[in-house]
TIDREN-215095 format. One record per residue (C-alpha): residue number from 0; y, z, x. Coordinates in steps of 0.05 Angstrom, whole numbers, plus 5000, padded with zeros to 4 digits. Layout:
N
(koldren NUM (Y Z X)),
...
//
This chain:
452
(koldren 0 (6912 1564 2974)),
(koldren 1 (6893 1560 3047)),
(koldren 2 (6853 1625 3043)),
(koldren 3 (6815 1598 2982)),
(koldren 4 (6798 1534 3018)),
(koldren 5 (6775 1572 3079)),
(koldren 6 (6730 1615 3035)),
(koldren 7 (6700 1555 2998)),
(koldren 8 (6688 1512 3059)),
(koldren 9 (6614 1514 3077)),
(koldren 10 (6601 1533 3150)),
(koldren 11 (6550 1495 3190)),
(koldren 12 (6476 1515 3187)),
(koldren 13 (6478 1543 3257)),
(koldren 14 (6531 1595 3239)),
(koldren 15 (6494 1615 3176)),
(koldren 16 (6430 1625 3215)),
(koldren 17 (6466 1665 3267)),
(koldren 18 (6494 1709 3211)),
(koldren 19 (6424 1719 3184)),
(koldren 20 (6398 1742 3251)),
(koldren 21 (6458 1789 3258)),
(koldren 22 (6444 1818 3188)),
(koldren 23 (6372 1832 3209)),
(koldren 24 (6396 1867 3273)),
(koldren 25 (6445 1907 3232)),
(koldren 26 (6390 1927 3183)),
(koldren 27 (6432 1908 3122)),
(koldren 28 (6372 1896 3077)),
(koldren 29 (6344 1966 3086)),
(koldren 30 (6402 1998 3048)),
(koldren 31 (6428 1941 3005)),
(koldren 32 (6361 1922 2974)),
(koldren 33 (6332 1968 2921)),
(koldren 34 (6260 1990 2934)),
(koldren 35 (6200 1963 2896)),
(koldren 36 (6222 1892 2884)),
(koldren 37 (6298 1895 2884)),
(koldren 38 (6335 1830 2894)),
(koldren 39 (6356 1820 2966)),
(koldren 40 (6424 1851 2981)),
(koldren 41 (6438 1866 2907)),
(koldren 42 (6448 1940 2921)),
(koldren 43 (6423 1999 2881)),
(koldren 44 (6388 2035 2938)),
(koldren 45 (6406 2110 2933)),
(koldren 46 (6423 2138 3001)),
(koldren 47 (6409 2213 2997)),
(koldren 48 (6468 2242 3034)),
(koldren 49 (6480 2318 3040)),
(koldren 50 (6537 2309 2991)),
(koldren 51 (6497 2272 2938)),
(koldren 52 (6467 2203 2925)),
(koldren 53 (6509 2145 2951)),
(koldren 54 (6489 2078 2921)),
(koldren 55 (6491 2017 2966)),
(koldren 56 (6533 1962 2935)),
(koldren 57 (6516 1891 2916)),
(koldren 58 (6535 1847 2976)),
(koldren 59 (6511 1781 2948)),
(koldren 60 (6563 1725 2938)),
(koldren 61 (6567 1739 2863)),
(koldren 62 (6639 1741 2839)),
(koldren 63 (6622 1788 2782)),
(koldren 64 (6572 1835 2815)),
(koldren 65 (6580 1827 2890)),
(koldren 66 (6630 1805 2943)),
(koldren 67 (6638 1732 2922)),
(koldren 68 (6714 1738 2917)),
(koldren 69 (6721 1769 2986)),
(koldren 70 (6760 1730 3038)),
(koldren 71 (6740 1735 3111)),
(koldren 72 (6797 1785 3121)),
(koldren 73 (6771 1826 3062)),
(koldren 74 (6701 1825 3092)),
(koldren 75 (6727 1845 3161)),
(koldren 76 (6766 1903 3132)),
(koldren 77 (6706 1928 3093)),
(koldren 78 (6658 1921 3152)),
(koldren 79 (6703 1950 3205)),
(koldren 80 (6747 1999 3169)),
(koldren 81 (6707 2018 3108)),
(koldren 82 (6758 1993 3057)),
(koldren 83 (6737 1950 2997)),
(koldren 84 (6776 1891 2971)),
(koldren 85 (6805 1935 2916)),
(koldren 86 (6831 1984 2968)),
(koldren 87 (6781 2038 2953)),
(koldren 88 (6748 2072 3013)),
(koldren 89 (6674 2068 3029)),
(koldren 90 (6636 2130 3050)),
(koldren 91 (6609 2129 3121)),
(koldren 92 (6538 2126 3096)),
(koldren 93 (6556 2053 3106)),
(koldren 94 (6560 2055 3182)),
(koldren 95 (6628 2020 3189)),
(koldren 96 (6642 2071 3245)),
(koldren 97 (6592 2030 3286)),
(koldren 98 (6605 1962 3256)),
(koldren 99 (6677 1968 3276)),
(koldren 100 (6654 1947 3345)),
(koldren 101 (6631 1878 3320)),
(koldren 102 (6665 1818 3351)),
(koldren 103 (6708 1770 3310)),
(koldren 104 (6657 1715 3320)),
(koldren 105 (6598 1757 3297)),
(koldren 106 (6637 1783 3237)),
(koldren 107 (6653 1711 3217)),
(koldren 108 (6579 1692 3223)),
(koldren 109 (6558 1751 3180)),
(koldren 110 (6610 1729 3128)),
(koldren 111 (6583 1658 3131)),
(koldren 112 (6512 1683 3118)),
(koldren 113 (6529 1729 3060)),
(koldren 114 (6572 1676 3027)),
(koldren 115 (6526 1616 3037)),
(koldren 116 (6457 1641 3057)),
(koldren 117 (6444 1694 3004)),
(koldren 118 (6429 1683 2931)),
(koldren 119 (6482 1712 2884)),
(koldren 120 (6461 1767 2837)),
(koldren 121 (6508 1778 2778)),
(koldren 122 (6495 1851 2768)),
(koldren 123 (6535 1909 2795)),
(koldren 124 (6500 1965 2831)),
(koldren 125 (6504 2036 2802)),
(koldren 126 (6569 2071 2818)),
(koldren 127 (6568 2129 2866)),
(koldren 128 (6589 2194 2832)),
(koldren 129 (6594 2250 2882)),
(koldren 130 (6616 2319 2859)),
(koldren 131 (6689 2341 2866)),
(koldren 132 (6724 2338 2915)),
(koldren 133 (6679 2287 2951)),
(koldren 134 (6690 2238 2893)),
(koldren 135 (6762 2230 2916)),
(koldren 136 (6753 2168 2957)),
(koldren 137 (6825 2168 2982)),
(koldren 138 (6808 2230 3022)),
(koldren 139 (6769 2183 3068)),
(koldren 140 (6836 2156 3093)),
(koldren 141 (6847 2223 3126)),
(koldren 142 (6776 2224 3152)),
(koldren 143 (6785 2155 3182)),
(koldren 144 (6850 2175 3214)),
(koldren 145 (6814 2232 3248)),
(koldren 146 (6748 2200 3267)),
(koldren 147 (6747 2124 3261)),
(koldren 148 (6757 2087 3327)),
(koldren 149 (6778 2019 3301)),
(koldren 150 (6761 1983 3366)),
(koldren 151 (6717 1924 3385)),
(koldren 152 (6662 1928 3437)),
(koldren 153 (6686 1917 3508)),
(koldren 154 (6635 1898 3560)),
(koldren 155 (6629 1942 3621)),
(koldren 156 (6640 1897 3682)),
(koldren 157 (6603 1946 3726)),
(koldren 158 (6539 1937 3686)),
(koldren 159 (6491 1878 3680)),
(koldren 160 (6494 1827 3623)),
(koldren 161 (6428 1856 3597)),
(koldren 162 (6456 1927 3595)),
(koldren 163 (6518 1903 3559)),
(koldren 164 (6476 1866 3508)),
(koldren 165 (6435 1929 3497)),
(koldren 166 (6498 1971 3489)),
(koldren 167 (6526 1922 3437)),
(koldren 168 (6460 1919 3399)),
(koldren 169 (6449 1995 3400)),
(koldren 170 (6521 2015 3389)),
(koldren 171 (6548 1963 3341)),
(koldren 172 (6492 1928 3303)),
(koldren 173 (6433 1976 3304)),
(koldren 174 (6482 2035 3297)),
(koldren 175 (6434 2083 3333)),
(koldren 176 (6486 2138 3339)),
(koldren 177 (6491 2143 3263)),
(koldren 178 (6425 2181 3263)),
(koldren 179 (6414 2203 3335)),
(koldren 180 (6482 2236 3348)),
(koldren 181 (6496 2306 3319)),
(koldren 182 (6554 2313 3271)),
(koldren 183 (6611 2362 3266)),
(koldren 184 (6632 2405 3207)),
(koldren 185 (6666 2346 3173)),
(koldren 186 (6604 2301 3182)),
(koldren 187 (6633 2258 3238)),
(koldren 188 (6593 2241 3299)),
(koldren 189 (6606 2288 3357)),
(koldren 190 (6638 2250 3415)),
(koldren 191 (6626 2257 3488)),
(koldren 192 (6568 2296 3518)),
(koldren 193 (6529 2301 3452)),
(koldren 194 (6522 2225 3445)),
(koldren 195 (6450 2206 3423)),
(koldren 196 (6426 2277 3436)),
(koldren 197 (6393 2283 3367)),
(koldren 198 (6414 2297 3296)),
(koldren 199 (6388 2316 3227)),
(koldren 200 (6380 2264 3172)),
(koldren 201 (6362 2303 3111)),
(koldren 202 (6290 2328 3121)),
(koldren 203 (6281 2286 3183)),
(koldren 204 (6306 2297 3254)),
(koldren 205 (6327 2237 3297)),
(koldren 206 (6308 2262 3367)),
(koldren 207 (6346 2260 3433)),
(koldren 208 (6343 2189 3460)),
(koldren 209 (6385 2200 3522)),
(koldren 210 (6356 2188 3591)),
(koldren 211 (6336 2261 3602)),
(koldren 212 (6263 2261 3626)),
(koldren 213 (6245 2324 3587)),
(koldren 214 (6289 2326 3525)),
(koldren 215 (6300 2251 3517)),
(koldren 216 (6265 2186 3532)),
(koldren 217 (6272 2188 3608)),
(koldren 218 (6197 2194 3617)),
(koldren 219 (6184 2132 3575)),
(koldren 220 (6178 2065 3610)),
(koldren 221 (6220 2006 3587)),
(koldren 222 (6155 1972 3564)),
(koldren 223 (6137 2033 3521)),
(koldren 224 (6206 2034 3489)),
(koldren 225 (6201 1960 3473)),
(koldren 226 (6132 1971 3443)),
(koldren 227 (6157 2029 3400)),
(koldren 228 (6217 1989 3375)),
(koldren 229 (6171 1930 3360)),
(koldren 230 (6112 1966 3328)),
(koldren 231 (6132 2037 3312)),
(koldren 232 (6079 2069 3355)),
(koldren 233 (6060 2083 3427)),
(koldren 234 (5992 2115 3438)),
(koldren 235 (5998 2184 3469)),
(koldren 236 (6072 2189 3453)),
(koldren 237 (6098 2175 3383)),
(koldren 238 (6095 2138 3317)),
(koldren 239 (6153 2122 3270)),
(koldren 240 (6162 2152 3202)),
(koldren 241 (6221 2163 3155)),
(koldren 242 (6286 2127 3169)),
(koldren 243 (6261 2102 3237)),
(koldren 244 (6201 2069 3203)),
(koldren 245 (6249 2034 3156)),
(koldren 246 (6292 2009 3215)),
(koldren 247 (6230 1981 3250)),
(koldren 248 (6202 1949 3187)),
(koldren 249 (6266 1915 3164)),
(koldren 250 (6302 1904 3230)),
(koldren 251 (6276 1920 3299)),
(koldren 252 (6208 1886 3295)),
(koldren 253 (6243 1820 3279)),
(koldren 254 (6288 1821 3340)),
(koldren 255 (6273 1777 3400)),
(koldren 256 (6235 1811 3457)),
(koldren 257 (6296 1801 3502)),
(koldren 258 (6340 1841 3454)),
(koldren 259 (6290 1898 3450)),
(koldren 260 (6286 1899 3525)),
(koldren 261 (6362 1901 3530)),
(koldren 262 (6363 1961 3483)),
(koldren 263 (6310 1995 3526)),
(koldren 264 (6350 1981 3590)),
(koldren 265 (6412 2010 3558)),
(koldren 266 (6378 2073 3531)),
(koldren 267 (6346 2087 3598)),
(koldren 268 (6416 2093 3627)),
(koldren 269 (6450 2134 3572)),
(koldren 270 (6476 2198 3606)),
(koldren 271 (6422 2251 3601)),
(koldren 272 (6431 2310 3553)),
(koldren 273 (6383 2367 3568)),
(koldren 274 (6361 2423 3522)),
(koldren 275 (6316 2484 3531)),
(koldren 276 (6251 2445 3522)),
(koldren 277 (6201 2462 3576)),
(koldren 278 (6166 2394 3578)),
(koldren 279 (6169 2327 3542)),
(koldren 280 (6151 2328 3469)),
(koldren 281 (6092 2281 3480)),
(koldren 282 (6061 2325 3533)),
(koldren 283 (6037 2381 3487)),
(koldren 284 (5968 2394 3460)),
(koldren 285 (5895 2375 3469)),
(koldren 286 (5833 2364 3427)),
(koldren 287 (5805 2426 3393)),
(koldren 288 (5737 2443 3362)),
(koldren 289 (5767 2496 3316)),
(koldren 290 (5758 2454 3253)),
(koldren 291 (5683 2449 3266)),
(koldren 292 (5676 2521 3290)),
(koldren 293 (5706 2551 3226)),
(koldren 294 (5662 2512 3178)),
(koldren 295 (5618 2557 3137)),
(koldren 296 (5652 2622 3157)),
(koldren 297 (5660 2671 3100)),
(koldren 298 (5716 2712 3131)),
(koldren 299 (5768 2706 3185)),
(koldren 300 (5784 2634 3168)),
(koldren 301 (5854 2609 3184)),
(koldren 302 (5887 2588 3117)),
(koldren 303 (5916 2529 3153)),
(koldren 304 (5846 2507 3172)),
(koldren 305 (5827 2504 3098)),
(koldren 306 (5884 2454 3085)),
(koldren 307 (5870 2415 3149)),
(koldren 308 (5796 2410 3136)),
(koldren 309 (5805 2389 3064)),
(koldren 310 (5865 2343 3070)),
(koldren 311 (5875 2320 3142)),
(koldren 312 (5810 2320 3182)),
(koldren 313 (5780 2259 3149)),
(koldren 314 (5836 2214 3178)),
(koldren 315 (5859 2252 3239)),
(koldren 316 (5788 2274 3256)),
(koldren 317 (5762 2344 3267)),
(koldren 318 (5788 2347 3339)),
(koldren 319 (5856 2319 3321)),
(koldren 320 (5846 2256 3363)),
(koldren 321 (5859 2207 3306)),
(koldren 322 (5821 2142 3299)),
(koldren 323 (5801 2095 3355)),
(koldren 324 (5840 2037 3325)),
(koldren 325 (5904 2078 3324)),
(koldren 326 (5916 2072 3249)),
(koldren 327 (5915 2147 3245)),
(koldren 328 (5947 2176 3308)),
(koldren 329 (5926 2234 3351)),
(koldren 330 (5959 2300 3333)),
(koldren 331 (5964 2320 3406)),
(koldren 332 (6008 2282 3456)),
(koldren 333 (6051 2268 3395)),
(koldren 334 (6126 2278 3391)),
(koldren 335 (6122 2303 3320)),
(koldren 336 (6077 2361 3339)),
(koldren 337 (6105 2374 3409)),
(koldren 338 (6179 2379 3390)),
(koldren 339 (6217 2444 3395)),
(koldren 340 (6230 2441 3319)),
(koldren 341 (6181 2426 3263)),
(koldren 342 (6224 2382 3219)),
(koldren 343 (6188 2316 3230)),
(koldren 344 (6119 2347 3223)),
(koldren 345 (6138 2379 3157)),
(koldren 346 (6174 2317 3132)),
(koldren 347 (6114 2274 3148)),
(koldren 348 (6069 2319 3108)),
(koldren 349 (6119 2320 3051)),
(koldren 350 (6137 2246 3049)),
(koldren 351 (6080 2211 3086)),
(koldren 352 (6087 2148 3128)),
(koldren 353 (6097 2079 3100)),
(koldren 354 (6116 2021 3146)),
(koldren 355 (6093 1950 3150)),
(koldren 356 (6093 1917 3219)),
(koldren 357 (6071 1846 3231)),
(koldren 358 (6042 1844 3160)),
(koldren 359 (5999 1905 3175)),
(koldren 360 (6011 1968 3133)),
(koldren 361 (6012 2036 3167)),
(koldren 362 (6004 2088 3113)),
(koldren 363 (5996 2162 3106)),
(koldren 364 (5999 2191 3036)),
(koldren 365 (6052 2242 3017)),
(koldren 366 (6032 2313 3001)),
(koldren 367 (6100 2334 2973)),
(koldren 368 (6133 2324 2906)),
(koldren 369 (6118 2249 2905)),
(koldren 370 (6044 2257 2921)),
(koldren 371 (6006 2202 2885)),
(koldren 372 (5943 2191 2925)),
(koldren 373 (5933 2265 2942)),
(koldren 374 (5941 2334 2914)),
(koldren 375 (6010 2363 2919)),
(koldren 376 (6012 2419 2971)),
(koldren 377 (6053 2482 2959)),
(koldren 378 (6106 2506 3009)),
(koldren 379 (6057 2560 3032)),
(koldren 380 (6001 2509 3043)),
(koldren 381 (6047 2463 3083)),
(koldren 382 (6071 2521 3125)),
(koldren 383 (5998 2542 3137)),
(koldren 384 (5974 2473 3158)),
(koldren 385 (6036 2461 3200)),
(koldren 386 (6024 2525 3239)),
(koldren 387 (5950 2507 3246)),
(koldren 388 (5968 2438 3275)),
(koldren 389 (6022 2465 3320)),
(koldren 390 (5977 2521 3346)),
(koldren 391 (5917 2477 3361)),
(koldren 392 (5946 2409 3376)),
(koldren 393 (6021 2415 3388)),
(koldren 394 (6075 2463 3411)),
(koldren 395 (6048 2533 3396)),
(koldren 396 (6116 2565 3408)),
(koldren 397 (6142 2532 3344)),
(koldren 398 (6128 2570 3279)),
(koldren 399 (6138 2546 3208)),
(koldren 400 (6158 2591 3150)),
(koldren 401 (6156 2579 3076)),
(koldren 402 (6232 2578 3077)),
(koldren 403 (6230 2521 3128)),
(koldren 404 (6186 2480 3082)),
(koldren 405 (6227 2497 3021)),
(koldren 406 (6292 2475 3055)),
(koldren 407 (6263 2408 3078)),
(koldren 408 (6231 2396 3011)),
(koldren 409 (6300 2403 2981)),
(koldren 410 (6328 2351 3030)),
(koldren 411 (6345 2393 3090)),
(koldren 412 (6396 2447 3106)),
(koldren 413 (6463 2428 3075)),
(koldren 414 (6519 2417 3126)),
(koldren 415 (6579 2462 3130)),
(koldren 416 (6623 2418 3086)),
(koldren 417 (6571 2417 3030)),
(koldren 418 (6562 2493 3034)),
(koldren 419 (6637 2502 3029)),
(koldren 420 (6644 2459 2966)),
(koldren 421 (6644 2517 2916)),
(koldren 422 (6704 2546 2954)),
(koldren 423 (6744 2482 2959)),
(koldren 424 (6772 2482 2888)),
(koldren 425 (6792 2556 2890)),
(koldren 426 (6822 2543 2958)),
(koldren 427 (6864 2485 2931)),
(koldren 428 (6888 2529 2873)),
(koldren 429 (6907 2585 2922)),
(koldren 430 (6946 2535 2965)),
(koldren 431 (6983 2508 2904)),
(koldren 432 (7000 2578 2879)),
(koldren 433 (7023 2598 2949)),
(koldren 434 (7065 2535 2955)),
(koldren 435 (7098 2548 2887)),
(koldren 436 (7112 2621 2906)),
(koldren 437 (7143 2600 2972)),
(koldren 438 (7187 2549 2938)),
(koldren 439 (7208 2600 2885)),
(koldren 440 (7224 2653 2936)),
(koldren 441 (7265 2605 2978)),
(koldren 442 (7302 2581 2917)),
(koldren 443 (7318 2653 2897)),
(koldren 444 (7341 2669 2967)),
(koldren 445 (7388 2609 2967)),
(koldren 446 (7418 2630 2899)),
(koldren 447 (7431 2700 2925)),
(koldren 448 (7462 2674 2988)),
(koldren 449 (7507 2628 2946)),
(koldren 450 (7527 2685 2900)),
(koldren 451 (7546 2729 2959)),
//
């Protein structure tokens, strides 16, 4: 009775508003709102994981379709431990491994917002149906026992209040490590020295954001980091696409300037992780006249030039410098073309760019399977134009093959656990047979010993 009363009691407006701001910082809407006009927080967004599509659930206060019958304890358990009210385990596509750091007060404010500040939607989201054995949700109990650190954030007394605020925002709410930390064979984030050193997210690659001056963001100023988090672009360095563009559109651009600065202060002090890169990603390339020089040639024309001239030069200009207003970025001094791997360049060509910041749309059409404003480019054409761009404007040491494009078009290279799936069922059968044989042999040995 007491729990029911606590659930029905309406919190004050200040706590609901605080919960709304926390939900924005946690980027809840990006996953729990279906694209193209979905009702806020009603679920249905398919998260394309390496194991299959995972549908975000309805988290409106509907008792039939959402979480309207959740108590605060149910909500805490779901948010921090990845366990639903009915006892079923969530998949870590919902970043409870980061949200577990949320304080009791912030968790209660989020609960207040979702129960009293969100309109209920009486429709259940589609059920996630992963292939065997990943459909066995109870197996996540073992995964959690191995990898979930069910601990709240503890401030570091040796650091400033601003640093601690940035650490809490980046680690708990914005869950940066979910994308920017590499994962092990069982899809858990790698602890320790690999923290925030970069990781694959399907066809995209979330780069190293440690303080290393060459491989990470050490050569970025705090002001540049704040600008990037607020707008998604910094001239002469980078522009956001893919999952990062979604995070900026739905979450980061709406945070107070002080919070963005706190994140920047924190990231600038994350222990550096170096790689073999010779210079920062944004330091590669220069303008080139090749596009103009090859016009009208009958022979000896780079096949990548043909694609660039026909599909890219109009926006990025013949010299690759982009437009003066920055709507179309330069292809040199650009982290997508200067990286030591071509994933983000290829993914941008395949999927385009689509983010809205401060009511201004930043758009580049897709040239992959979902091309609607352009002609669909083949794997060979994308490999050709990628090599042309890298050779003339970016990191010339990086080469793109048709196989590279094909893999990213298919969603990226499957992780170890996905590649092993065909062997899991036979492996289980072998283990069961072996167990039965061992039991039978021991039983026979005991009977013989008894007879003797």
